[in-house]
Every structure is written in C-alpha cells, then in structure tokens.
MMTF fields as JSON, N, C-alpha, C and O atoms, coordinates in Angstrom:
{
  "mmtfVersion": "1.0.0",
  "mmtfProducer": "UNKNOWN",
  "numBonds": 331,
  "numAtoms": 332,
  "numGroups": 83,
  "numChains": 1,
  "numModels": 1,
  "chainsPerModel": [1],
  "groupsPerChain": [83],
  "chainIdList": ["A"],
  "bondAtomList": [4, 2, 8, 6, 12, 10, 16, 14, 20, 18, 24, 22, 28, 26, 32, 30, 36, 34, 40, 38, 44, 42, 48, 46, 52, 50, 56, 54, 60, 58, 64, 62, 68, 66, 72, 70, 76, 74, 80, 78, 84, 82, 88, 86, 92, 90, 96, 94, 100, 98, 104, 102, 108, 106, 112, 110, 116, 114, 120, 118, 124, 122, 128, 126, 132, 130, 136, 134, 140, 138, 144, 142, 148, 146, 152, 150, 156, 154, 160, 158, 164, 162, 168, 166, 172, 170, 176, 174, 180, 178, 184, 182, 188, 186, 192, 190, 196, 194, 200, 198, 204, 202, 208, 206, 212, 210, 216, 214, 220, 218, 224, 222, 228, 226, 232, 230, 236, 234, 240, 238, 244, 242, 248, 246, 252, 250, 256, 254, 260, 258, 264, 262, 268, 266, 272, 270, 276, 274, 280, 278, 284, 282, 288, 286, 292, 290, 296, 294, 300, 298, 304, 302, 308, 306, 312, 310, 316, 314, 320, 318, 324, 322, 328, 326],
  "bondOrderList": [1, 1, 1, 1, 1, 1, 1, 1, 1, 1, 1, 1, 1, 1, 1, 1, 1, 1, 1, 1, 1, 1, 1, 1, 1, 1, 1, 1, 1, 1, 1, 1, 1, 1, 1, 1, 1, 1, 1, 1, 1, 1, 1, 1, 1, 1, 1, 1, 1, 1, 1, 1, 1, 1, 1, 1, 1, 1, 1, 1, 1, 1, 1, 1, 1, 1, 1, 1, 1, 1, 1, 1, 1, 1, 1, 1, 1, 1, 1, 1, 1, 1],
  "groupList": [{"groupName": "MET", "atomNameList": ["N", "CA", "C", "O"], "elementList": ["N", "C", "C", "O"], "formalChargeList": [0, 0, 0, 0], "bondAtomList": [1, 0, 2, 1, 3, 2], "bondOrderList": [1, 1, 2], "singleLetterCode": "M", "chemCompType": "L-PEPTIDE LINKING"}, {"groupName": "GLU", "atomNameList": ["N", "CA", "C", "O"], "elementList": ["N", "C", "C", "O"], "formalChargeList": [0, 0, 0, 0], "bondAtomList": [1, 0, 2, 1, 3, 2], "bondOrderList": [1, 1, 2], "singleLetterCode": "E", "chemCompType": "L-PEPTIDE LINKING"}, {"groupName": "ASN", "atomNameList": ["N", "CA", "C", "O"], "elementList": ["N", "C", "C", "O"], "formalChargeList": [0, 0, 0, 0], "bondAtomList": [1, 0, 2, 1, 3, 2], "bondOrderList": [1, 1, 2], "singleLetterCode": "N", "chemCompType": "L-PEPTIDE LINKING"}, {"groupName": "THR", "atomNameList": ["N", "CA", "C", "O"], "elementList": ["N", "C", "C", "O"], "formalChargeList": [0, 0, 0, 0], "bondAtomList": [1, 0, 2, 1, 3, 2], "bondOrderList": [1, 1, 2], "singleLetterCode": "T", "chemCompType": "L-PEPTIDE LINKING"}, {"groupName": "SER", "atomNameList": ["N", "CA", "C", "O"], "elementList": ["N", "C", "C", "O"], "formalChargeList": [0, 0, 0, 0], "bondAtomList": [1, 0, 2, 1, 3, 2], "bondOrderList": [1, 1, 2], "singleLetterCode": "S", "chemCompType": "L-PEPTIDE LINKING"}, {"groupName": "TYR", "atomNameList": ["N", "CA", "C", "O"], "elementList": ["N", "C", "C", "O"], "formalChargeList": [0, 0, 0, 0], "bondAtomList": [1, 0, 2, 1, 3, 2], "bondOrderList": [1, 1, 2], "singleLetterCode": "Y", "chemCompType": "L-PEPTIDE LINKING"}, {"groupName": "LEU", "atomNameList": ["N", "CA", "C", "O"], "elementList": ["N", "C", "C", "O"], "formalChargeList": [0, 0, 0, 0], "bondAtomList": [1, 0, 2, 1, 3, 2], "bondOrderList": [1, 1, 2], "singleLetterCode": "L", "chemCompType": "L-PEPTIDE LINKING"}, {"groupName": "ARG", "atomNameList": ["N", "CA", "C", "O"], "elementList": ["N", "C", "C", "O"], "formalChargeList": [0, 0, 0, 0], "bondAtomList": [1, 0, 2, 1, 3, 2], "bondOrderList": [1, 1, 2], "singleLetterCode": "R", "chemCompType": "L-PEPTIDE LINKING"}, {"groupName": "ASP", "atomNameList": ["N", "CA", "C", "O"], "elementList": ["N", "C", "C", "O"], "formalChargeList": [0, 0, 0, 0], "bondAtomList": [1, 0, 2, 1, 3, 2], "bondOrderList": [1, 1, 2], "singleLetterCode": "D", "chemCompType": "L-PEPTIDE LINKING"}, {"groupName": "ILE", "atomNameList": ["N", "CA", "C", "O"], "elementList": ["N", "C", "C", "O"], "formalChargeList": [0, 0, 0, 0], "bondAtomList": [1, 0, 2, 1, 3, 2], "bondOrderList": [1, 1, 2], "singleLetterCode": "I", "chemCompType": "L-PEPTIDE LINKING"}, {"groupName": "VAL", "atomNameList": ["N", "CA", "C", "O"], "elementList": ["N", "C", "C", "O"], "formalChargeList": [0, 0, 0, 0], "bondAtomList": [1, 0, 2, 1, 3, 2], "bondOrderList": [1, 1, 2], "singleLetterCode": "V", "chemCompType": "L-PEPTIDE LINKING"}, {"groupName": "LYS", "atomNameList": ["N", "CA", "C", "O"], "elementList": ["N", "C", "C", "O"], "formalChargeList": [0, 0, 0, 0], "bondAtomList": [1, 0, 2, 1, 3, 2], "bondOrderList": [1, 1, 2], "singleLetterCode": "K", "chemCompType": "L-PEPTIDE LINKING"}, {"groupName": "GLY", "atomNameList": ["N", "CA", "C", "O"], "elementList": ["N", "C", "C", "O"], "formalChargeList": [0, 0, 0, 0], "bondAtomList": [1, 0, 2, 1, 3, 2], "bondOrderList": [1, 1, 2], "singleLetterCode": "G", "chemCompType": "PEPTIDE LINKING"}, {"groupName": "GLN", "atomNameList": ["N", "CA", "C", "O"], "elementList": ["N", "C", "C", "O"], "formalChargeList": [0, 0, 0, 0], "bondAtomList": [1, 0, 2, 1, 3, 2], "bondOrderList": [1, 1, 2], "singleLetterCode": "Q", "chemCompType": "L-PEPTIDE LINKING"}, {"groupName": "PHE", "atomNameList": ["N", "CA", "C", "O"], "elementList": ["N", "C", "C", "O"], "formalChargeList": [0, 0, 0, 0], "bondAtomList": [1, 0, 2, 1, 3, 2], "bondOrderList": [1, 1, 2], "singleLetterCode": "F", "chemCompType": "L-PEPTIDE LINKING"}, {"groupName": "PRO", "atomNameList": ["N", "CA", "C", "O"], "elementList": ["N", "C", "C", "O"], "formalChargeList": [0, 0, 0, 0], "bondAtomList": [1, 0, 2, 1, 3, 2], "bondOrderList": [1, 1, 2], "singleLetterCode": "P", "chemCompType": "L-PEPTIDE LINKING"}],
  "groupTypeList": [0, 1, 2, 3, 4, 5, 5, 2, 6, 2, 2, 7, 8, 9, 6, 7, 1, 10, 3, 10, 11, 9, 12, 6, 1, 7, 9, 8, 0, 13, 1, 7, 10, 3, 10, 1, 10, 6, 6, 8, 4, 12, 3, 0, 1, 6, 10, 9, 4, 4, 1, 14, 3, 7, 11, 13, 1, 14, 11, 6, 11, 7, 9, 1, 7, 15, 9, 5, 9, 7, 2, 10, 8, 12, 3, 14, 2, 0, 11, 11, 15, 9, 1],
  "groupIdList": [1, 2, 3, 4, 5, 6, 7, 8, 9, 10, 11, 12, 13, 14, 15, 16, 17, 18, 19, 20, 21, 22, 23, 24, 25, 26, 27, 28, 29, 30, 31, 32, 33, 34, 35, 36, 37, 38, 39, 40, 41, 42, 43, 44, 45, 46, 47, 48, 49, 50, 51, 52, 53, 54, 55, 56, 57, 58, 59, 60, 61, 62, 63, 64, 65, 66, 67, 68, 69, 70, 71, 72, 73, 74, 75, 76, 77, 78, 79, 80, 81, 82, 83],
  "secStructList": [7, 6, 6, 3, 3, 7, 7, 7, 6, 6, 6, 6, 7, 7, 7, 7, 3, 3, 3, 3, 3, 3, 3, 3, 3, 3, 6, 6, 6, 6, 3, 3, 3, 3, 3, 3, 3, 3, 7, 7, 6, 6, 7, 1, 1, 7, 7, 7, 7, 2, 2, 2, 2, 2, 2, 2, 6, 7, 7, 7, 7, 7, 7, 1, 1, 7, 5, 7, 7, 7, 7, 6, 6, 1, 7, 7, 7, 1, 1, 7, 7, 5, 7],
  "xCoordList": [-5.581, -5.087, -5.807, -5.377, -6.801, -7.723, -7.153, -7.151, -6.674, -6.155, -4.524, -3.877, -3.838, -2.665, -2.371, -3.138, -1.549, -1.077, 0.244, 1.163, 0.206, 1.842, 1.879, 1.065, 3.316, 3.53, 3.669, 3.561, 3.853, 4.0, 4.995, 6.168, 4.446, 5.395, 6.133, 6.842, 5.57, 5.502, 7.035, 7.857, 7.274, 8.547, 9.482, 10.242, 9.701, 10.552, 10.685, 11.417, 9.497, 9.093, 8.828, 8.516, 9.071, 8.863, 7.773, 7.403, 7.033, 5.717, 5.671, 6.331, 5.097, 5.335, 4.609, 5.051, 3.497, 2.822, 1.753, 1.054, 1.394, 0.169, -0.745, -0.377, -1.793, -2.841, -3.682, -3.806, -4.324, -5.875, -6.338, -5.742, -7.856, -8.76, -9.469, -10.287, -8.999, -8.975, -10.24, -10.078, -11.314, -11.862, -11.241, -10.687, -11.397, -11.493, -12.491, -13.202, -12.357, -13.737, -13.096, -12.035, -14.206, -14.052, -14.567, -15.599, -14.163, -14.416, -15.93, -17.138, -14.945, -16.097, -17.125, -18.007, -17.078, -18.552, -19.233, -20.203, -18.74, -19.035, -19.288, -20.392, -18.565, -18.722, -17.759, -17.212, -17.478, -16.891, -16.345, -17.144, -15.47, -15.101, -13.774, -12.76, -14.446, -13.386, -12.568, -12.93, -11.294, -10.292, -9.351, -9.479, -8.48, -7.823, -6.38, -6.387, -5.363, -4.157, -2.969, -3.132, -1.871, -0.644, 0.074, 0.531, 0.149, 0.741, 2.522, 2.969, 3.211, 4.88, 5.314, 4.774, 5.979, 6.428, 7.513, 7.878, 7.993, 9.477, 9.389, 10.404, 7.721, 7.726, 7.925, 7.927, 8.055, 8.306, 6.935, 7.036, 6.111, 4.701, 3.94, 4.143, 2.482, 1.684, 1.312, 1.373, 0.959, 0.606, -0.127, -0.106, -0.895, -2.094, -1.473, -0.627, -1.851, -1.662, -2.503, -3.48, -1.825, -2.566, -3.165, -4.29, -3.331, -4.169, -5.345, -6.39, -5.399, -6.445, -7.397, -8.533, -6.288, -7.473, -8.177, -9.396, -7.159, -8.277, -9.816, -10.87, -9.778, -10.354, -12.246, -13.442, -11.229, -12.215, -12.639, -13.463, -12.048, -12.433, -12.567, -13.454, -10.846, -10.621, -10.264, -9.602, -10.376, -9.732, -8.428, -8.14, -7.498, -5.835, -5.428, -5.7, -4.834, -4.4, -2.21, -1.587, -1.915, -0.222, 0.3, -0.157, 1.275, 2.315, 3.031, 3.066, 3.66, 4.445, 5.972, 6.722, 6.075, 7.658, 7.358, 6.505, 8.44, 7.858, 8.465, 9.101, 8.238, 8.813, 9.505, 8.858, 10.843, 11.275, 11.463, 11.533, 11.58, 11.5, 12.738, 13.215, 13.166, 14.274, 14.087, 13.284, 15.063, 14.603, 15.295, 15.849, 15.187, 15.569, 16.811, 17.022, 18.14, 19.256, 19.898, 21.12, 18.799, 18.972, 19.164, 19.066, 19.376, 19.064, 17.805, 16.828, 17.954, 16.878, 15.515, 15.663, 14.917, 13.738, 14.111, 14.574, 13.836, 13.888, 12.704, 12.673, 11.72, 10.356, 10.423, 11.223, 9.122, 9.28, 8.782, 8.134, 8.985, 8.802, 7.226, 6.561, 6.769, 5.649, 5.19, 5.771, 4.279, 3.808, 2.581, 2.22],
  "yCoordList": [-14.631, -13.249, -13.163, -13.805, -12.489, -12.56, -11.726, -12.227, -10.504, -10.003, -10.221, -9.27, -11.391, -11.601, -12.806, -13.764, -12.867, -14.02, -14.324, -13.53, -15.489, -15.795, -17.46, -18.131, -17.838, -19.061, -20.12, -19.49, -21.326, -21.309, -20.834, -21.168, -19.764, -19.288, -19.727, -19.164, -21.107, -21.848, -22.499, -22.928, -22.492, -22.979, -22.054, -22.38, -21.0, -20.12, -18.934, -18.02, -19.721, -18.852, -17.497, -17.151, -16.748, -15.077, -15.131, -15.867, -13.841, -13.61, -12.693, -11.655, -13.011, -12.635, -11.424, -10.598, -11.404, -10.09, -9.709, -10.668, -8.623, -7.964, -7.426, -6.443, -7.923, -6.708, -6.056, -6.406, -4.976, -4.675, -3.902, -3.553, -3.74, -3.409, -2.207, -1.995, -1.421, 0.121, 1.069, 1.029, 1.779, 2.804, 3.777, 4.774, 3.353, 5.128, 5.887, 5.398, 7.356, 7.702, 8.479, 9.096, 8.199, 9.329, 10.443, 10.351, 11.157, 12.844, 13.427, 13.61, 13.529, 14.17, 13.35, 13.741, 12.229, 10.958, 10.688, 9.931, 11.364, 10.947, 9.221, 8.787, 8.639, 6.761, 6.456, 7.456, 5.286, 5.113, 3.114, 2.19, 3.016, 1.632, 1.094, 1.619, -0.214, -1.061, -1.883, -2.511, -1.767, -2.577, -3.262, -2.833, -4.167, -4.924, -4.535, -4.751, -4.077, -3.402, -4.14, -4.436, -4.341, -4.396, -3.413, -2.364, -4.088, -2.913, -3.029, -4.127, -2.056, -2.318, -1.391, -0.312, -1.316, -0.887, -0.105, 0.978, -0.706, 0.078, 0.911, 1.461, 1.29, 2.282, 4.001, 4.211, 4.932, 5.962, 7.038, 8.147, 6.877, 6.974, 5.894, 4.702, 6.901, 6.268, 6.191, 7.148, 4.951, 4.541, 3.65, 2.532, 3.876, 3.171, 2.614, 3.289, 1.708, 1.278, 2.326, 2.945, 2.439, 3.165, 2.158, 2.657, 0.889, 0.091, -0.154, -0.6, 0.041, -0.215, 0.854, 0.784, 2.323, 3.925, 3.567, 3.406, 3.415, 2.881, 2.118, 2.724, 0.759, -0.238, 0.588, 0.441, 1.564, 1.508, 2.996, 3.571, 3.793, 5.244, 6.401, 7.255, 6.202, 7.305, 8.592, 8.256, 9.84, 10.324, 10.776, 10.854, 11.125, 11.33, 12.574, 13.194, 12.932, 14.738, 14.332, 13.722, 14.671, 14.913, 15.939, 16.991, 15.201, 15.425, 16.518, 16.38, 17.583, 18.732, 18.131, 18.335, 17.167, 16.125, 15.291, 14.993, 14.225, 12.676, 12.335, 13.198, 10.91, 10.496, 9.323, 8.412, 9.328, 7.874, 7.37, 7.835, 5.788, 4.788, 4.033, 3.187, 4.488, 3.227, 1.931, 1.849, 0.694, -0.286, -0.308, 0.637, -1.573, -2.073, -1.465, -0.75, -1.786, -1.975, -0.614, -0.482, 0.73, 1.918, 2.337, 3.492, 1.508, 1.593, 1.748, 0.998, 2.621, 3.311, 1.972, 0.785, 2.227, 0.991, 1.258, 2.316, 0.182, 0.288, 0.951, 1.471, 0.95, 0.754, 2.745, 3.571, 2.915, 4.584, 5.13, 4.432, 6.32, 7.113, 7.474, 7.521, 7.685, 7.732, 9.426, 10.276, 9.771, 11.002, 11.571, 12.673],
  "zCoordList": [14.394, 14.099, 12.86, 11.903, 12.742, 11.765, 10.609, 9.485, 10.802, 9.702, 9.609, 9.171, 9.987, 9.86, 8.912, 9.017, 8.172, 7.461, 8.052, 8.251, 8.284, 9.216, 8.759, 8.124, 9.432, 8.697, 10.594, 11.646, 10.582, 12.154, 12.799, 12.634, 13.824, 14.688, 16.05, 16.884, 15.837, 17.25, 16.718, 17.527, 15.173, 14.682, 14.441, 13.529, 14.94, 15.165, 13.308, 12.927, 12.703, 11.277, 11.865, 13.004, 10.615, 10.653, 9.998, 9.083, 10.835, 10.261, 8.76, 8.704, 7.918, 6.531, 6.067, 5.268, 6.627, 6.259, 7.069, 7.398, 7.501, 8.246, 7.203, 6.561, 6.994, 6.503, 7.455, 8.628, 6.836, 8.102, 6.825, 5.806, 7.342, 6.631, 6.94, 7.835, 6.009, 6.279, 5.102, 3.882, 5.689, 4.626, 3.998, 4.461, 2.705, 2.09, 1.139, 0.261, 1.572, 0.957, -0.422, -0.52, -1.509, -2.7, -2.079, -1.414, -2.169, -1.431, -2.473, -2.327, -3.458, -4.562, -4.959, -5.723, -4.493, -4.624, -3.485, -3.51, -2.189, -1.035, -0.972, -0.643, -1.194, -1.653, -0.413, 0.051, 0.172, 0.414, 0.517, 0.364, 0.685, 0.143, 1.286, 1.746, 1.408, 2.447, 1.559, 0.564, 2.131, 1.333, 2.301, 3.448, 2.158, 3.113, 2.322, 1.11, 2.806, 2.556, 3.513, 4.697, 2.812, 3.486, 4.16, 3.707, 5.861, 6.707, 6.192, 5.86, 6.187, 5.761, 6.815, 6.573, 7.784, 8.912, 8.406, 8.862, 7.46, 6.915, 6.023, 5.596, 5.369, 4.451, 5.053, 6.265, 4.229, 4.593, 4.238, 4.763, 3.686, 2.739, 2.705, 2.933, 2.183, 2.226, 0.543, -0.229, 0.234, -1.394, -1.916, -1.401, -2.97, -3.521, -5.132, -5.718, -5.547, -6.602, -7.453, -7.029, -9.025, -9.827, -10.306, -10.35, -10.793, -11.446, -10.163, -10.636, -8.655, -8.089, -8.487, -8.955, -8.037, -8.437, -9.509, -9.58, -10.561, -12.046, -11.673, -11.869, -11.129, -10.922, -10.185, -10.437, -9.059, -7.971, -8.443, -7.733, -9.803, -10.321, -9.584, -9.566, -8.578, -8.138, -8.837, -9.819, -8.807, -9.374, -8.973, -7.779, -10.024, -9.809, -10.07, -11.098, -9.244, -9.626, -9.629, -8.76, -10.319, -10.916, -9.484, -9.037, -9.125, -8.038, -8.452, -9.675, -8.154, -8.534, -8.926, -9.881, -7.544, -8.153, -7.884, -7.049, -8.99, -8.735, -7.301, -6.697, -6.697, -5.717, -6.328, -6.843, -6.279, -5.928, -4.798, -3.661, -5.489, -4.502, -4.362, -5.118, -3.272, -2.8, -1.985, -1.055, -2.493, -1.941, -0.678, -0.117, -0.281, 1.239, 1.401, 2.38, 0.065, 0.458, 0.345, 0.422, 0.103, -0.478, -2.021, -2.434, -2.592, -3.863, -4.794, -4.787, -5.432, -6.339, -6.871, -6.581, -7.252, -7.375, -9.037, -9.462, -9.781, -11.458, -11.943, -13.058, -11.137, -11.29, -11.559, -11.12, -12.511, -12.462, -11.352, -10.572, -11.14, -9.954, -9.91, -10.944, -8.834, -8.574, -8.804, -8.13, -9.644, -10.063, -9.607, -10.021]
}
C-alpha cells in the first residue's frame, strides 16, 4: 500500500497510521499544493497546523469561537484551542 505506513500485519500488529495525498488550493492566489496528510478516522473536524500554513503562506482568518480539543479519553487537550 503506497500511502500506508504499517507494521507486519501478518504478525497481528496493528495498523499504525494511514496517510493520503491531497491537493490544497490557495483561493486568493489560485495556486495548488499537494501534501501528504494523516487520515484520522476518530476526528470530528478537519484541522491543519499553523506552522504548515505559515510555511505555505496561507492567509488565516480568526474564527468566531475557539474550538477546544478533547483527547481520546474525553479530557480537554492541554494545548491552546484552535482559533
């Protein structure tokens, strides 16, 4: 599987991560960039790192209400919310 990183599945090791190549477009500049992303089937939102957006020079807009992230166990993540 080209877009999948895994351990030996024949030995009943679990699949560690699945990545997919996607295209992003900067609407203001009509430029496209192809990136490899982690596919997380447990997430409830689509997120992108602020570091990546700075490096790719994407324009950001602050959202009206911050999004607080919960961990798998239901507790709030200690990092700051998505703004």
